[in-house]
Legacy VTK file of the C-alpha trace (Angstrom):
# vtk DataFile Version 3.0
C-alpha trace
ASCII
DATASET POLYDATA
POINTS 102 float
-5.063 -9.443 -1.710
-3.463 -9.172 1.686
-0.068 -9.573 3.320
0.463 -12.677 5.432
2.683 -11.926 8.444
3.674 -15.606 8.585
4.728 -15.887 4.945
7.812 -18.005 4.400
10.618 -15.936 2.809
13.410 -18.414 3.471
16.034 -19.100 0.822
19.018 -21.412 0.730
22.505 -19.961 0.874
23.207 -21.505 -2.535
20.219 -19.771 -4.146
20.907 -16.481 -2.369
24.542 -16.468 -3.447
23.558 -17.055 -7.099
21.088 -14.152 -6.934
23.452 -11.703 -5.217
26.244 -12.595 -7.664
23.892 -11.967 -10.595
23.199 -8.488 -9.197
26.907 -7.746 -8.725
27.683 -9.039 -12.236
24.942 -6.835 -13.720
26.892 -3.832 -12.382
23.676 -1.879 -11.890
25.023 0.090 -8.959
28.228 0.196 -6.957
26.277 -0.632 -3.780
25.682 -4.311 -3.084
23.868 -4.090 0.230
23.267 -2.142 3.392
22.723 -2.331 7.121
19.843 -1.238 9.370
20.155 -1.538 13.124
17.896 -3.802 15.146
16.328 -0.912 17.089
15.187 0.850 13.894
13.642 -2.341 12.530
12.032 -3.264 15.851
10.506 0.218 16.204
8.756 -0.255 12.864
7.627 -3.810 13.665
6.304 -2.758 17.104
3.586 -0.583 15.575
0.189 -2.103 16.452
-1.026 -2.832 12.901
2.374 -3.742 11.437
2.715 -7.239 9.959
6.046 -6.781 8.185
8.477 -4.437 6.482
8.151 -2.637 3.182
11.142 -1.014 1.511
11.567 1.601 -1.154
14.697 2.295 -3.152
15.710 5.915 -2.719
18.467 8.375 -3.536
20.164 10.439 -0.830
22.358 13.081 -2.454
22.677 10.788 -5.470
23.561 7.708 -3.385
21.374 4.599 -3.451
19.669 3.866 -0.128
16.485 2.282 1.205
13.549 3.732 3.096
11.777 1.249 5.380
8.223 1.446 6.640
5.763 -0.936 8.200
3.125 -2.754 6.181
-0.415 -3.606 7.216
-2.308 -6.781 6.362
-4.304 -4.891 3.688
-0.988 -4.174 1.881
-1.058 -0.493 2.815
2.067 1.233 4.093
2.355 2.590 7.616
3.743 5.846 6.253
2.547 8.036 9.126
4.282 5.892 11.701
7.925 5.046 12.232
10.140 5.188 9.138
13.808 4.297 8.757
16.504 5.329 6.311
20.197 6.073 6.466
21.084 2.542 5.496
24.803 1.999 6.071
25.860 1.126 2.506
28.047 -1.760 1.446
30.620 -0.686 0.367
32.181 0.859 2.435
30.510 -0.991 5.356
31.607 -4.375 4.024
31.580 -7.807 5.610
34.475 -10.184 5.156
34.159 -12.172 1.926
31.359 -14.725 2.010
28.962 -16.414 -0.478
26.587 -13.404 -0.432
29.107 -10.689 -1.293
31.997 -12.133 -3.276
LINES 1 103
102 0 1 2 3 4 5 6 7 8 9 10 11 12 13 14 15 16 17 18 19 20 21 22 23 24 25 26 27 28 29 30 31 32 33 34 35 36 37 38 39 40 41 42 43 44 45 46 47 48 49 50 51 52 53 54 55 56 57 58 59 60 61 62 63 64 65 66 67 68 69 70 71 72 73 74 75 76 77 78 79 80 81 82 83 84 85 86 87 88 89 90 91 92 93 94 95 96 97 98 99 100 101
């Protein structure tokens, strides 16, 4: 198999809000989301063989976070290139109430 850089990942707000509410209701973790800055994401995407982002759930001192890396067409990670972590967790970095978080 291979990754398609033009794959459609779109979702309606209605479907996304049902899914995010199901996660919050499951009470799996106190974190409901996180933020990565544009520069960190763009640095990963700018790597020559990068066709998209891959993420891994991780723990940082017991706190849920994500580690981002690039992905190549052959589904392999760009683990020796640019990586990103230090996701700004939600909460406490919380948006005003909207269909995705409340």
